[in-house]
N, C-alpha and C positions, 0 to 999 in steps of 0.2 A: 262868360265871367270864372268858367272853375279853374280855366288854367291860369290866370292871373291873381288868385285869393291868397294870399300871408297870412302865420300868422307866430304867437310865437311860442316853439319849439318846450317844448312840456312833458317830462318825465313823465311814468307812471308812477307810479305820487301821487306825486299831481293833477292825472285821468282817478285814480280811485277817489281823489276829493270831491269833484266831482257829480262823482252821482252819490258819496253822500248829502250833500251841500243841497241837490235839485230841491225844490222845493211840492212842483208839480205836472211838470208832466218832459219823459225822456220818448226822444223820436232818435232811429236808426234806421237812413239811409247803407243799401251795401246795393252794390253793381257788380260785383265784379261772381264770374264763377267759379270759383273756385277757391278758395282759403288755407295757411298753414298754418297748424296752431300744434304747437308740442302734446298739452291736450288728446285733442283729436286722430293725431299719428295710425297709432291703434285700432279702433274702431273706427277705424275708418276703416284703414286696410282689414281688417279683424271682418266687417262690410262687407265688403267687395270680395272677399275669402267665398263669404257660406251664407248673404242676409242677412247674419244675427246682430239686433242692435247692442252691444255693450250698453249695462250701467254707466254712467261717468260719475262719479264726484261730481266733480267743477258743473256740473251740469242740477245738481240739488245742489247748490250753495246758489247759482246763478237763480234756479227755481221759486229757495224760501225771500235772495233780495226781494222775487220781483209781488208774491204775499204777502210780506211785510210790508215794503210799498206800499202795495192798494190798502190796506191798513188805515194804511198814515190819508190815502187824499191819496195819490202817486197816482200818476201811471203810465204804463211804454208801451209802446205802438214801434213797428218794422214794419219799413219798407223792403221787398227784397226784389228788382229788378234779374228777369232769372228768361236765359234763350232757351230758346224750342230746338230739337234732343237738348232736354235737359244733362245738364251733364254730373259727370260721375259723381264727384263735389253733391253737388245741387242735393241730388237721391239724394242722396246718406247726412246732408245740411239736414232735409226735410224729418226722414223722420228717426235722424238719431233726438236730432230738437227742438226741430220747430214741434212737433204733433207733442209733447210734456209742459215744454214752454206757455202756446194755447193753453193746456189747460192751467196750467201756474197763474195761465191772468191775463197772461200781454198778449197785445195785439197784433197778431203778424201779418202780415198780407203782403204776398203778389201779383207783379206786374211780367207778363209773359208774354215774350216779344219774338216772333223765330228768329233766327238761326242769321245775325248781320244783319238787324236791324234796330233803330233803337228809337225809343221813345220820345216822342219831340216835344223842344224845351227841358229835356230832363241831365242829369250832366252824367260824365265818369264819373262819379266824385263820392263816396265815402265817408261819411260822416254823421256827428253826437249834432241833437238840439237838445238842450236841456233849456225849462220856462220860456220857449222863443228867444231867449237870449243871450245863449254861452253857446256861438260856437268849436265844434272840436273837430279835428280835420284828422281825418284817418289815412295814411297814407305807408302802402304797402310798396315792396318788390315785384317782380317780372313773378314772381312765383308764386306768391299769395303772402308770404311771411310780412307779420307787421312790419312797415321800418323805421317812422315818425310820427309824434302828434304834434298835430299842432292845436292852439287857439287864438280862434280869431275876433276880435273883439268889431269889427272892423261893420259901422253901420250899414252900408249897403250889403256887405255879402252876408250878412243877416237877415235884409229882407228878401238877399236872393233863396238861403236857408228856407228859410217860412214861405217864401212858391215852390220852392222844387218839392216840399213835405204835404205844400196843401192837394199841387199836384200829383204828386204822385198817391196820395191818399188816394184820393179821387178813385184814379184807373187803374185803384189795384183789386185784385181782391179778392177776400179773404181766406184765408188758409185750408179750414176746417171744409167750405169751398169750393179749392183747388183739387185741395186731396183726396176730392172724389173720383176724377180723372183717372187715378194710377191706382198700380194694386199698394200691398202695405209692406212692398222695396219700391217706391214710386216709378215701378214699372208700366208705364201706358194699357191702360186696362179695353181688352178691344170691345174697339167699337158696332155697335148690332146694327145685320141690314137691314138696305133701308129695304122697307117694305112693298110690297111689291099689289097693280092697283087690274 
């Protein structure tokens, strides 16, 4: 189904309008293990080199949007399907963005699977779903850069997107629980040795 969904290409101004106009719920499914955006390149490289989490005005803006939206009755939910061991980018994304965004009120959940596997009945497809009625497909290049966006109005595609959303949320772990397995730089914590009897 995810291979045949087609929509109307839209520009970024129209994407921003979707965020401005939605009334109740915004859901994001992330499926990539690396994203490449200009605002993240420098802090990502700094994180890899030093483990330092750099301040980001872009994140400040998103967190303010979340807080303001929540006061207006909106909710923001995100599920990221990640493969383990975590990629360097996912480690960075968790430490740099997911921690403060969760504090701001975004409901972030992680669906972790072993490398080379994928959750049953979920697509390799990135999208936003607004108010369960407006589906925005996010297309990326092989390097993780955003290539194009499409607005989908097909009823069958919307039904599929709602089903994927519900399945992903049900099977994912809250980020605040997921991160307890890792240190501050999202390296796995050593497991205690098994007790002997």
